[in-house]
N, C-alpha and C positions, 0 to 999 in steps of 0.2 A: 504493500500500500504506500502511496505518497499523499501526504496531507499538505495542502497549501493554505496558509493563513495570510490573508491580504487586508491591509488597512486601506480604506478607500474614502475619498472625498468626491462627491458628485458635484456637478455644476448646479448653481442655484436653479431651482424649479424642476430638476431632473430626478430628485430623490424618489418620487412616486414611480416614475418610469423604471428606475433601477430596481425597486422592490418588486415590481411586476415581472421584470426580466429574470430576477433571481428566483422568483416563484416558478416561472416557466422552466428555468434550469433545474430547479429542485424536482418539478413534476416529471422531468425527463430522466431522472436518476435510474441507472441500470440499463438505459438504452445505449446504443453505439454512439461513440463520440460525446458522451455525457459523463459527468462525475458520478461516482457511486453514492455520494452523499453531499448535501449542501446545507449549510446553516448560516443564517444572516443575523448579526447582532447590530443594533442601532445605538448610537451615542445619545444619551438623554440630553446632554447639554449642547449638542451640535447636530441638528436633524439631517444635515447633509453628509455626516460622517458615519461610516459603517465598518464593521469587521466581517469579512466573508471567509468562511471555512469550507473548503472543498476537499473531498477525498477521492483519489483516483486509484484504479487497480494497479497501474504500473506507469512507467515513463511514457510508453506509447499512447496510453489513454490520455495522459496529461497533454501530450503534444497534439493529439487528434482533437481534443476539446478546444484548443486554442485559447489565447489570453487576450484577444483583441476586443476590448470593450470601450467603444468611443464615448460613452457618457461619463467616463471617469477622467478627471483632470489630473489626479496625482495619486499614487499609491506606494506602499511599501510592502514587499512580499517576502515571506519566509517559507521555504520548502523543507519539510521534514520527511525523511525516508524511513519507512518502517519495514524491516525484513520479516515477513510472516513466520511465526513460530519462534522467533528469537525472544520475544517478550510475551508473557502471559499475564492475564488479569486474574487475581485470586478472587475466590468467593468472599463475600462480606465476612469479616472477622476471622478469616482463615489464615493459617500460617503454613509454611512448608515443613513437612515432617522429614523429608529427605532432600538433600542437595540444596541449591541456592533458594533462599526465601524470595518468592516473586514480588513481595512488597518492596524490595529494594531495587527492582527493575521496572522502570516506568512503561506503561502502555502508551505508545506514541499518540494514539487517538485522544486519550484523556489528557496527556501532557499538553498537547497543542491547544486543546480547548481551555485548559486552566491558564495557560500563558495568555491566550486571547482575552480572557476576562479582565486582565489588567488594564486594557485599553477600551473595553466595552462599557456600556452603560452600567453603572453600579446598581446592584440590587438593593431594594429597600430592606432594612433590618427584618429578619425572619424569625424562625422558631427559636425560642430560648435554648441555650446550652444546658445540659444536665447539671444539676447541683453537685452531684457526686461522680466520681470516676466510673464510667460504665464497666460492667463486668465483661460484656462482649462488645467487641468493636463493630462498627457499621461498615468498615471497608474504606479504602482510600478515596474513591470517587465520592461516596456518600458523605464522608467527613468533610471534604472540600466543598461540596455543594451546601452543606450545612453551615460551614464557616463563612462562605463568600458573602452572604448578605451582611454579616457582622463586620468582617475585615474590610471589604471593599465598599459596602453600602454605608457603613457607619463612620468611616474615617474622614478626616478633614482633607480636602483636596488642596494641597499646597501650591499647585500650579494653576488654580482657578483664577479667573479674571479679577476677583475681588480679594484674593489672598495677599495681605500685606501687614500681618500682625506680629510675626515672630521671626527669630533668626534661624528658621528652618526652611530650606529651599525645596523646590521640586527637584527630582532627580532625572537626569537624562536616561533614555531607555537603554543605552549601551551599558549602564551600570546594573540594570535589572538582569541582563543576560549574564554579565560577569558574576554577579552575586549568586545566580542560579548555578553557574559552573562551580563556584566555591562551595555551595551547599552540597552539590552532588559528589564532590571530592573530599571535603572535610579535612583539608590540609592543616597541619600543625607545625608552625615554625619553631617550636621548641626543639625539634630534632631534625637534622638534615635528611635522615632516611625517610621521614614521613612527609617532608616538603622539599624535595630535591630542587624544584624550580622556584617555588613561591618565595623562598628566602632571597634569591637573587632578584626577583621582581620587586620586592620591597626595597632592596638596596638601590635598584635603578630609579624607582619613584622618588626616593629620598634624594638621590644624586641630582635629579632634575630640578627639584624644588629648593633645596637648601641654599644654593648660591644667592637666591633673591633676597635672603635675609643676612647675608654675610657669614653664614654658617658652613661648616664643611661636612656635615652629616647628621645622623640621628636615627630615630626609629619610629614606627607607628604605634599608636595606642588606641584604646576605644574612644578617646575624647580628651578635651583639655583638662578635665579634672585629674585624670591620670597623668597627663603630660606635665601639668604644674607640679604635682607631687613628685614626679621623676626628676624634674629640674631642681627642685629644692633639696631633694635627697642628694643629688650630685654636688650641690653647693655645700651641704653640710659635710660630706665626705672629703671634698677636695680643698675647701677653704676654711673649714672649722667654724662656719657661721653659727651664731647662737640666737639670732633674732631675724625675723622676717618683717620688713617694712613695706607697707603698701598703702594705697589711698583708701579712704572710707568707701569708695565706689568699687573697690576690687571685687572680683567674683568670689562667691562664698567658698569656692574650692581652695582659695589661697589660705585663709585662716584655718580651714579644715586640714590642709596639708601640714601647716606649721604645727598644729596640735598633734597630728599623727607622728610627726618626726621629733616631738619633744622640744620644739623651738619656741622662743618667745614671739609674740606678735604685737606689732604697733601699727595702728591705723592713723594715717595722716589726713587732716581735713582737705576738702576739695575747694577749688575755686568755683565761681558762679557757673562756669561752663562745664563743670563735672570733672575737670582734670585735677591731678594731684597738685597741691599747693607747695611748691618747692621751698617757700619761706619757712615751712614748718618741719623741714627735714633736719635731722641731727647733723651737726658739723662733722662728726666722726662716725662713719659707718664701716669701720675696718673689721668689725665682727658680724656684719649683717649682710643679708641678701635683700636688695631693693627690687621689688616687683613693680614694673610699669605696665599699665593697661593700655592696649591698643584696640579700642572699640568697647567702651563700657557697656554693660548689659542694658542699663536703663537709658542712657543718653547717647551711646555711641562715641563718647569722648575719647580722644587719643592723648595720652600723657606726653609730655615733652621728652622726646627721645634723646635730647642733649644731656639728660640726666644719666644716661647709661654710662657706666664706668666709675661712678662716684662711690660705689660700695664695694665690699669684698667680692661680691658676685651680683650681676644684674641679670634678672630674668624678665622677659617681656611676655605677658599673657596677651597674645595677638589672636585669640580664638576667633574673634569676629573679623577684625579689620586687616589681619595679616595678608590675605590674598590681594589686597589693594597693591601690593608690591609687584604684581604681575601686570598691572595696568600702567602704561606710560603716562596716562592722564592723572593718575592718583597716587603713584608710587611715592612721590615726594612727601606725602603726609606721614610716612614712617621713616624718613631720612634720619639716620643715626642709630637705627636698630642694629646695624652691623657691629656696633661696639658692645652689644650685649654678650653675655656668656651663653645664654640659652634663650630659645623662643618656642612658644607653644602656639599651634594653629589647629583649629577644628576644621578638618576637611569636609565634615558634614554641615558646614555653613556655606561660605562663599566659594568653596571648591565643588559644591553641588553633589556631594557624595551621600549614599545611604548611611544611616547610622549603623554601627558605631565606628567612626573613622576620625582619628586624631593624629597629630604629628608633634614630636618634640625634636628640636634641632639643637646642636651644640657647636660652639665655635671651635672647640678642640674635642672632637668626638672620641678619638682613641682613648684619651685620658678619662673623659667623662664615663664612657662605657666600661672601662676597666674598674672604675670606682663603684659601679652599681651592678656588677656581674657576679654570679655565683655558679659554681660547678656542681656536678652530681655524678654518681657512679655510672648512671645509665645514659649520660649525655656525652655526645662527641664534642660539642662546643659549649662554652659557658652560656648560661641563661642571663640575658641582659634586661634590666629594667624591672618594673613592678610585676608584670604578667609572667605566668608560667606558660600554660597553653595559650597559643596566639594564632588566630586564623589568618587566612591570606587576604586581608582587607586591602592590600595594595592593588589587587587585580582590578576592581572597579575603577579605582583612581587612575591606574595606568591606562585603562581603556578610554576613560574620559580625556586624559591628556593627549593620547594618541589621536583620538577622534577630532578633538578641537584644536590642538596645538596651542601655543602661547597666545596667538592672535585671537583664536576663538574663545579662549578663557577670558582674555581681557575684554573682548566685545560684550560678553554676557555680564561681566562685572560692571563695565561702563554703562550698559543699558539699565542695570538696577540702580546705579548711582544717579543716572540722568532722571530716572523716575522719581527718586527721592528729591532731587533738586527741583523738579517741576512741581511736585506736590508742595514742597516748602515755599516756593514762590507764590503759589496760589493762596496758601494759608496766610502768608504774610500780607497779602493784599485785601484780605477779608476783614471788614471792620468789627465783626463779631467774634474774632479769634485772637487769642494771645499765644504767641510762639515761645518755646523755651529758649531757643538760641539758634546758632548756626547749625547747618547740617554738615557733618564732616565725614561720616562713614556709612551713610545710608539709613540712619535712625532719625525720625522726625517726631518731635513732641509738641503737642498743642493742647489747649483747653478753651472752652468758651469764655469770652470776656464778660465783664459786668456781673460777676458773682453767680452766673448760671451754673447749675449743678453739673459737674464734670461726669460723675458716674451715670447720671440719667442720660446725658448726651451720648456717652459711649454705649450705653445699653440699646440705643436706637440704631446703632450701626450694625450691618449684617455680620453674622458670626464669621470669624476668620479675617475680618478686614482690619481690625485694630485690637490692641491690648491696652492695659492700664499699668502704670507704674507710679511710684512715689519718689520724688527727689526733694531732699531737704524738708520732708514732711508734707509736701504739696502733691496733689493728685494731678496726673497728666494722662492724656490719651497718646498712645504710642503706635507709630507705624514703622515697620522694618522692611526695607527693600531687599528681601532675599529672593523675590520672585520676579525674574526679568519679564515674565509674560503678563504681569498685572496690567489692568486697563485703567489708566488714569481718569478717563472721562466717567466711567462707571463709579469709580471710587469717589470722585468729586461730587457727583450727583447724590450719592449716599450721605456724604458729609453735609451738604446743603440741606438735605431732608432732615438729618439729625438735629441741625441747628434751628430749623423751622418746621417742627413736626406738624403744625396746624396747616 
């Protein structure tokens, strides 16, 4: 069998014709020069967009059926070949008593349909899940059918036109495929025998990215919480630091890491724009690690990178704003970061990766890694960093970087930043709005002027369009430009409605 999964956009006004033609094609199933099976899925948010699933007996049947469909303006096609008899579908709840367990071998028909669901119209939330672990399983296909309405239908769509609330981006489809490959292989970078290729792929991804920050290497983590902990651990081991100094706006992972490492913690007041107030820094930081924030969680503020080097160790938490270094237009906002000793970046933010994907870079990686590595009788190489078992999370990142290149990555970052700039400019011109300050890393804060209730205004905005935060005790509405596909006109109309609900 050969299964063809085709993403299709019809010309305006031709959707009905396409549905009729697909129905005719389905009615002809089993006849000569026709697919053996046809299924059509329509996108709920875009009525001109479909996913067509066709099953052919063999390559000759596929060629005879032809793929010339003039009502289609653009499509992306995936062909999956299924060798009959190679994979078998188990009965619900059954396992294999002899030989390979068929539940570890996908049925190509089911696999293609489940992949297609990721781009099809999400189902509405369906039947509740059992309260307790079932004694007997329902089988692979039934389990996914049961979960799909919850996972796909109930999730927030981060690439939707109105999505502009958090530092969580949509992911490119190339990462979905790479993540599926990862899941099918279950590589573990703890041991070269288990991940003979994946270890080198992570090193390659790090080697491509580290120079943008003036670093010479590093490794991947599940996110910047672990990256920050790893960097402060290296600072303690190499420089004997006893105190962590950071701004009051530093991410909660920084004081958390200090506590876990048995280090003192000192929070420095911030200036009105949310950056660390250098006037409150101690004169002598010879026994301290100074943490600078590049892209504060609430305000997007970027601390002055000229402060790097004033302490025994400087770490930059660039979880959010770090990827601006790949944009020629915005890289200067982090000038001076190269003088830091370590840098943390969340790849699952402006590098558009699926969670959990983080990076920690070091200016002198060989020394830093040696200080935070442990051996083991069963290990061929030392285990570096906080994690033991560690998946091949570099594969989706490499796929994205290969697909887009530096220019493609920069273009999407620039698009997101331009969206934030445009929204900031419109808010600034509205007489009923008070802005927090300048937009520096894609985060925009505002609130209604004249004492109007901020919480009530935010509640009138569509879900996923905005979040709320508090800065210096004040309540603000917060937009984060992590979605390059957001529609400014749609968002602006919603804001105007929220300000004038009557």
